[in-house]
N, C-alpha and C positions, 0 to 999 in steps of 0.2 A: 693705658686709658690714650687714646687720639687727643694731642692736643687743639683749640679748639682757635680757628683763623681768623683773624684781628686785621681788619683792612688799615693801613698807617698813609695818611695825607698827609703830605709835606708842603707847609706855606709856601707859596708863588714869591710870596717878597716878606721880609720882615718883622715878625709882629713887634707891638710896642710894648716893650718890657720895661719898668721902672728899674732903673740902680739902685744897688744896696746903698742903703743909709750908713750914716756915721752912728749914729745911735746905734742901730740893730748889728755893725761888727765891732762897739765897743763892747756891750751887751754879752756877745758870743767870744769877744776874747777873754773877758773879766771871769765868764764861767768857765772856761776852756782852762784858765789857770787857776783856777779853784779846783778842778775837775783833776785838773794834773799834782795840785799839793795831797787831795787826797786818795787819790789812787797810787803814791808815789812807793808805798811799800808793796802792792799788790804788782805794779811793773817790776820793780826791782826782782821780785819771786818768777815772772816771766822771762826776765831778762837772764837770771840764773839758768832757767830751765833751755832755754837756746842755747847757752856757753857752755853749760854741761853735753849735749849732745852733738855742737856740731859746731862750736868755738865762735870765734868775730867774723863779720860783724855781728852786732844784734839787731841793727835799726839795716833797713833798706832805704836805699831812697831814688826814686824815680820821676824823669821827667815829665809832666803832663803839662795839659793846656789849661788854662787859668782865664783867668778875668781878663778880658778884652784881647782875647789871644797869647797871653804871654804865659811861657814857658815858666814853670817854677818846679821844686822839685820836693815831692810828695812823700811823706816818712811812713813808713810801716815797719813792724816788727817781720823780721828775718826768718819766713816759715819753708824755703826752699834750701836746698843742700849748697854749699860754694862751687861745686866742681861741675857745673851742669848749666847746660845754655838752651834753649827753646825757644818756641815762640811766646808773643806778648799775650796770649789767654792763657788763663791753668782752667783744664777742665778735670771733672770728677777722676780719682783714680791715677791723676800724674805722678809720676813715680821721683819726681824734684821735690816731693812736697816732703818733711820730716816727718815723726811723729807727733813732736811736740807741734811744728806747723800746721799738723791736719787738725788738732786738737783747738789751735789758737783761727784758725779760718772757718772752723766751723761754727763757734762762737762769735765770729768776728773780732776777736781780742787783737787781733793783728793790726787791726786801723786804730786802733788807740794813740800811737805816737802821731798823730793828725790833730789831734787837739793843740800840739804844739804850732803847725801848722797855721790854725787858726789864730793864735795866741799872735801869730805873725801876721795876721789878717791876709795871710795867701790862699786861705779859705773860709766857709763858715760852717758855723755845726749841719746844719739843714740848707744844702741847697744842689744842682744838677752835680752826679758824681763827675769829678773830671776824666777826660779821655786821655791816652797816650796820641802824639800826634798823627802817627798815622790813619788814625780812624776818624780823626777831625777835618771837616773839608770848609774852609773858611767863607769859602764864595758862598754858599749854601745860605739862605734866610734864617733855616731853622738854627745854623748854629750860632750865624749873629748873635739871634735873639737870646739862646741860650747863655752865649758867652758874655753878656753884657753885667751878669751877677758874678761873684766870686759861686767856685765850685764850693759843693758840701761836702761832709764825712758820711751824711745819707738823706737819703729823697725816697718820695714815695715808690721811685722805680726800682732803687736800692731791694724796695721790703717786697716787691712785687714779684723780682728777680733773685728772690735769697737763696735760691736751690739752683741759680745758673751754671754754678761749675757741672751739675748734675743733667742740665739741659744740654749746653753743648756739648757734652759727652758722648750723647746720641746721635749727632750728626757724622759725617763723616769728613765734613770739611769746616769742623769749630769757629776758622776765621771767616771763611764765607758766607757760614751760616748768623755769626754774629752780626756782620758789618749787614746783612742785607736782609736781615729779620730781626734780632734782639735789639740792635743799637736803633732802626727807624720807632720800634715802641715805646723804646726810653725815652728817645727825645720828644714823643708824642706827650709822654706822662709828665717830662720838664717843663713843655710849654704850660700844660693844663696847669699842674703846681704854681709856675710863677703869675700865671694870671691871676689864681686865689692867691696868690701868699700874701699870709697875717703872722703875728706872733703866737697865736690860738693854734692854727693850722698848724707851724714847727712844733709846737708841744706836741701837739697828735702828733705827729711825723715820730718825733724821739721816743715816747710813749710806746708806740710798734716796733721801733728798731729794738727798742730793748726788749721788748716783748719775743720778737723774732730771734733775737739772739742767743736769748737764754733760752727760751723754748724751739728750737729749730725745728720745720717740719710740722708745727701747729696751725699758720695761716695758712688761708686757703688759698690754693695756688691759681685759677684757673685764668684770670685776669693774667700770668705770667706767662703764658702759651701764643705767641706773635705768631707762630708758624711751626706747625710740625715739621721737624727736620726732614723727612722723608720729601714732605710736599716742596722742598728746595731744589729746583732744577735750575 
């Protein structure tokens, strides 16, 4: 089915976004610490699976752009082979991904180490997903607005684009397609989320994220088609 075309208008000036409050971060950090403790046996099983298939390291660290444009090291369970290199984006069918890594990525389990990023106050549980520096333009008003808050483990855009790898695989130039079509759509969703941000909304996002991770492919993805790959000229 042909993807729907969504026109994304970027703001000409920075939109006023309230900065993250200390109590929100305190709640996030406490919840993440408890989650790490409760999930520790499961995390050890994942670590063992990665080690048995491809050895060390267990955790992958990548520089991302965080609050106010500051770089930080985002943590993930390693899902790719050690002896490979490639583009910053992963598309469906990427041969760098291991068998264990494919399972982890399918159910978003590779993101669990980011709970530690939240404990360290580098991230929030819910907030705009952080990007690598090459995709961020700090001179653009939309980025100035989005980066007023801490990035998150999940957000509405992550739910809408939970099949992003398959979407990118349909493009002959995934990086350009991501930069010119997918990323602007994500930023628009981020702005809309931040303007309505509340604990109740965050709770709903977390519930939908858990459902999306547990049952991939069950959510309606009509809104996650910003531009058909063949339309990007």
